[in-house]
C-alpha positions as CSV (number, residue, x, y, z in Angstrom):
1,M,29.9,106.0,145.2
2,R,29.2,105.3,141.6
3,K,26.2,103.2,140.7
4,H,28.2,100.0,139.7
5,D,30.9,100.3,142.4
6,L,31.1,97.6,145.0
7,P,30.6,98.6,148.6
8,P,33.7,98.4,150.9
9,L,34.5,94.8,151.9
10,D,34.9,95.6,155.6
11,S,31.4,97.0,155.6
12,L,30.0,93.9,153.8
13,R,31.8,91.6,156.4
14,A,30.3,93.6,159.3
15,F,26.8,93.5,157.7
16,E,27.0,89.8,156.9
17,A,28.0,88.9,160.5
18,A,25.4,91.2,162.0
19,A,22.7,89.9,159.7
20,R,23.6,86.3,160.5
21,H,23.5,86.8,164.2
22,L,20.9,89.6,164.2
23,S,23.1,91.2,166.7
24,F,25.8,93.9,166.5
25,T,27.3,92.7,169.7
26,R,27.7,89.0,168.6
27,A,29.0,90.2,165.2
28,A,31.6,92.3,167.0
29,E,32.7,89.3,169.1
30,E,33.1,87.2,165.9
31,L,35.0,89.9,164.1
32,R,37.0,90.9,167.2
33,V,36.1,94.5,167.0
34,T,33.9,96.8,169.1
35,Q,30.1,96.9,168.8
36,S,30.4,100.5,167.8
37,A,32.7,99.6,164.9
38,V,30.2,97.1,163.5
39,S,27.4,99.7,163.8
40,K,29.5,102.3,162.1
41,Q,30.4,99.9,159.2
42,V,26.7,99.0,158.7
43,I,25.7,102.7,158.7
44,A,28.5,103.4,156.2
45,L,27.2,100.5,154.0
46,E,23.6,101.8,154.2
47,S,24.9,105.2,153.0
48,A,27.0,103.6,150.3
49,L,23.8,101.9,149.0
50,A,21.8,105.2,149.1
51,G,18.8,105.4,146.7
52,P,16.0,107.8,146.0
53,Q,13.7,108.2,149.0
54,S,10.0,108.8,148.6
55,G,8.9,112.2,149.7
56,V,12.4,113.8,149.2
57,S,12.5,115.7,146.0
58,G,15.6,114.7,144.0
59,G,17.2,113.5,147.3
60,Q,19.2,110.5,148.2
61,G,18.9,108.7,151.5
62,P,20.4,105.6,153.1
63,T,19.1,102.1,152.2
64,R,18.0,100.7,155.5
65,L,19.3,97.1,155.9
66,F,18.0,96.6,159.5
67,E,15.0,97.5,161.5
68,R,16.5,98.7,164.9
69,R,14.2,97.4,167.5
70,T,14.5,97.5,171.3
71,R,17.2,94.9,172.1
72,A,16.8,93.2,168.7
73,L,17.6,93.6,165.0
74,A,15.4,92.5,162.1
75,L,16.4,92.5,158.4
76,T,14.5,94.7,156.0
77,T,13.6,93.4,152.5
78,A,16.8,95.1,151.2
79,G,18.8,93.5,154.0
80,E,17.5,90.1,153.2
81,R,18.4,90.6,149.5
82,L,22.0,91.7,150.4
83,L,22.4,88.8,152.9
84,R,21.6,86.3,150.2
85,A,24.1,87.9,147.9
86,T,26.9,88.2,150.5
87,T,26.3,84.6,151.8
88,L,26.8,83.2,148.3
89,A,29.7,85.6,147.5
90,F,31.6,84.8,150.7
91,A,31.0,81.1,150.2
92,E,32.6,81.3,146.8
93,L,35.5,83.4,148.2
94,R,36.1,80.9,151.0
95,A,36.0,77.9,148.6
96,A,38.5,79.6,146.2
97,A,40.8,80.5,149.1
98,T,40.6,76.9,150.4
99,E,41.4,75.5,147.0
100,L,44.4,77.8,146.6
101,R,45.7,76.8,150.0
102,G,45.6,73.2,149.0
103,G,42.0,72.3,150.1
104,D,42.7,71.7,153.8
105,E,39.3,72.9,155.0
106,P,36.4,70.4,154.5
107,T,33.9,71.8,151.9
108,V,30.6,70.6,150.5
109,T,29.8,71.8,147.0
110,L,26.1,72.0,146.3
111,A,24.2,72.8,143.0
112,T,20.6,74.0,143.3
113,T,18.1,76.5,142.0
114,Q,18.2,80.2,142.8
115,A,14.7,79.9,144.4
116,F,15.6,77.0,146.7
117,A,18.9,78.7,147.7
118,S,17.3,82.1,148.4
119,F,14.1,81.2,150.1
120,W,14.8,77.9,151.9
121,L,18.5,77.1,152.2
122,I,20.3,80.4,152.9
123,P,18.0,81.5,155.8
124,R,18.9,78.2,157.5
125,L,22.6,78.1,156.8
126,A,23.6,80.0,159.9
127,D,22.3,77.1,161.9
128,F,24.5,74.7,160.0
129,R,27.5,76.9,160.5
130,R,26.9,77.1,164.2
131,R,26.7,73.3,164.4
132,H,29.6,72.6,162.0
133,P,31.9,75.6,162.0
134,G,34.7,73.6,160.4
135,I,32.7,72.8,157.2
136,D,32.4,75.3,154.4
137,I,29.4,75.2,152.0
138,R,29.9,76.2,148.3
139,I,26.6,76.9,146.6
140,S,26.1,77.1,142.9
141,A,22.6,78.5,142.3
142,D,21.4,78.4,138.7
143,T,18.3,77.7,136.7
144,R,20.3,75.2,134.6
145,V,20.5,71.5,135.5
146,V,24.2,70.7,136.0
147,D,25.9,67.3,135.6
148,L,26.8,66.3,139.1
149,E,29.9,64.4,138.0
150,R,31.2,66.7,135.3
151,G,30.5,69.7,137.4
152,R,32.5,68.3,140.3
153,F,29.7,68.8,142.8
154,D,29.2,66.8,145.9
155,A,25.4,67.1,145.9
156,A,22.5,68.8,144.2
157,V,18.9,69.7,145.2
158,R,16.6,68.8,142.4
159,Y,12.9,69.4,141.8
160,L,11.7,66.0,140.4
161,Q,8.7,63.8,139.9
162,E,9.0,60.8,142.2
163,R,9.4,58.4,139.3
164,N,12.5,60.3,138.2
165,A,14.2,60.4,141.6
166,P,17.0,57.9,142.2
167,A,16.4,55.4,145.0
168,S,19.4,56.8,146.8
169,A,18.0,60.4,146.8
170,L,16.8,62.0,150.0
171,R,13.3,63.4,149.6
172,L,13.2,66.7,151.3
173,F,9.6,67.8,150.8
174,G,6.7,68.0,148.4
175,D,4.8,71.2,147.7
176,T,1.5,72.9,146.9
177,V,0.8,76.0,144.8
178,L,-1.2,79.0,146.1
179,P,-1.6,82.7,145.4
180,V,0.2,85.1,147.7
181,A,0.4,88.9,148.2
182,S,1.7,91.3,150.7
183,P,-0.6,92.7,153.4
184,G,0.3,96.2,152.3
185,Y,-0.8,95.5,148.7
186,L,-4.2,94.1,149.8
187,K,-4.7,97.1,152.0
188,K,-3.6,99.6,149.4
189,S,-5.7,98.0,146.6
190,A,-8.9,98.2,148.8
191,R,-10.4,95.5,146.6
192,P,-11.7,92.1,147.9
193,L,-9.7,89.0,147.3
194,A,-11.7,86.2,148.9
195,R,-12.4,84.0,145.9
196,P,-10.6,83.3,142.6
197,A,-13.1,85.4,140.6
198,D,-11.9,88.5,142.6
199,L,-8.5,88.3,140.8
200,V,-10.2,90.2,138.0
201,Q,-9.6,93.3,140.0
202,H,-5.9,92.6,140.8
203,V,-2.4,92.7,139.1
204,L,-1.0,89.2,138.6
205,L,2.7,88.7,138.9
206,V,3.5,86.1,136.2
207,Y,6.5,83.7,136.1
208,E,7.1,83.0,132.5
209,D,8.7,79.5,132.4
210,E,9.8,79.5,128.8
211,E,11.0,75.8,129.0
212,Q,7.7,74.7,130.7
213,R,9.5,73.0,133.5
214,R,7.0,74.2,136.1
215,P,3.6,74.5,134.3
216,W,1.8,74.3,137.7
217,L,3.2,77.8,138.4
218,S,1.4,79.1,135.4
219,W,-1.6,81.4,136.1
220,P,-3.6,80.0,133.2
221,V,-3.2,76.5,134.7
222,W,-4.1,77.7,138.2
223,L,-7.1,79.7,137.0
224,E,-8.4,76.7,135.1
225,M,-8.1,74.5,138.2
226,A,-9.8,77.2,140.2
227,G,-12.7,77.2,137.8
228,V,-12.1,80.7,136.4
229,A,-10.2,79.9,133.2
230,D,-11.5,82.9,131.3
231,L,-10.6,85.5,133.9
232,R,-8.8,88.6,132.7
233,P,-6.9,90.4,135.5
234,A,-6.7,94.2,135.9
235,G,-3.0,93.9,134.8
236,S,0.1,91.8,134.9
237,V,3.8,92.0,135.3
238,A,5.9,89.1,133.8
239,F,9.3,87.7,135.1
240,N,11.5,85.1,133.5
241,Q,12.7,83.9,137.0
242,Y,10.7,82.7,140.0
243,E,12.6,84.6,142.7
244,P,11.9,88.2,141.4
245,A,8.2,87.4,141.0
246,I,8.0,86.5,144.7
247,R,10.1,89.5,145.7
248,A,7.7,91.7,143.7
249,A,4.8,90.2,145.7
250,V,6.7,91.1,149.0
251,D,7.2,94.6,147.7
252,G,3.5,95.0,147.1
253,Q,3.4,94.9,143.3
254,G,0.6,92.4,142.9
255,V,-0.4,88.7,143.4
256,A,2.0,85.9,142.7
257,L,1.7,82.1,142.5
258,A,4.0,80.5,145.0
259,T,5.2,77.1,146.1
260,L,4.3,76.8,149.7
261,A,7.5,75.2,151.0
262,L,9.6,78.1,149.6
263,V,7.5,81.0,151.0
264,A,6.5,79.4,154.3
265,E,9.0,81.6,156.2
266,L,7.7,84.8,154.5
267,L,4.1,83.7,155.4
268,R,5.1,83.1,159.1
269,E,6.8,86.5,159.2
270,G,3.7,88.2,157.8
271,K,5.5,89.6,154.7
272,L,3.2,87.6,152.6
273,V,-0.4,86.3,153.1
274,A,-2.4,83.7,151.3
275,P,-5.8,85.3,150.9
276,L,-7.4,82.4,148.9
277,P,-8.2,79.0,150.3
278,Q,-7.5,77.2,147.0
279,R,-4.3,75.2,147.1
280,F,-3.3,72.7,144.5
281,A,-0.7,70.0,144.9
282,N,2.0,69.8,142.2
283,P,3.5,66.5,141.0
284,R,7.1,67.2,142.1
285,A,9.2,67.3,145.3
286,Y,12.6,68.5,146.3
287,Y,15.3,65.8,146.5
288,L,18.9,65.8,147.7
289,M,21.1,63.8,145.3
290,L,24.7,62.8,146.0
291,S,27.5,62.4,143.4
292,E,29.9,59.5,143.3
293,R,32.7,61.8,144.6
294,A,30.6,62.6,147.7
295,A,31.5,59.2,149.3
296,A,35.1,60.3,149.6
297,N,34.2,63.6,151.2
298,P,33.6,63.3,155.0
299,A,31.9,66.7,155.1
300,V,28.9,65.5,153.0
301,E,27.3,63.2,155.6
302,P,27.0,65.9,158.3
303,F,25.4,68.2,155.7
304,R,23.0,65.5,154.5
305,Q,22.0,64.7,158.1
306,W,21.5,68.4,158.9
307,L,19.2,68.7,155.9
308,A,17.2,65.7,157.0
309,N,16.9,67.1,160.6
310,Q,15.5,70.4,159.1
311,L,12.4,68.4,158.0
312,N,11.5,67.2,161.5
């Protein structure tokens, strides 16, 4: 397969179902094929996504999407990345097909940020689909702030200061900022990271927010609040988006600043750790806002209620 070719659609469907259920057997039941067929499709997909393998001179090997455990599956980092992409792509395809058929299936259109979609919403969407199998969700994940009415969205999740949030908005959660790194990075670096001053020995993963919408995710701001404003790290890698900075931390590239609510699952899974006790509150929170057209869409209220229940 050439570098820019898309993998086979059947393999992507098998992977998405297996990743959502974390089971080849349940995926096979959903797709009405055999468990062996799902397994073979996933293996074919892993081979189609082959990349250079460490320790193999000039060789190519399969990109592992799952960790095959006894009686269980777990997604690898590559698998999580592909699941986010396939979830969004299939949602767009379902929405387009529904529209072309005349819009018979209830659909909620949601605008949000890439970070919120990737780290918080998508990992939970399988639960919504189990509870409301007749409702499709169409997600538009972008760094731009869209006009709810002109963009023809039912809802948006926005990151706002309380004074800027409409009275009708549903507050989802606030947040704190903290440094995070992978256990593998800390072990490999063999350098202490118990206090802010220790960051002088580490690589900082920098989110360059050119529009200054999230200054609290700036390392200079955090270092000043931590009392080490003049600290010069061992090195830095800069990103113009928040999500790849966190993915680089998971991959062991250095230490990133994270918003706790969005990396809580990664911390629970042990893919990231928070080595420093310093945590600073930021002045914003995530809010769900509904458009005027949402009142005429009966699918919106189940989705709003489901979001509210996720906070309990």
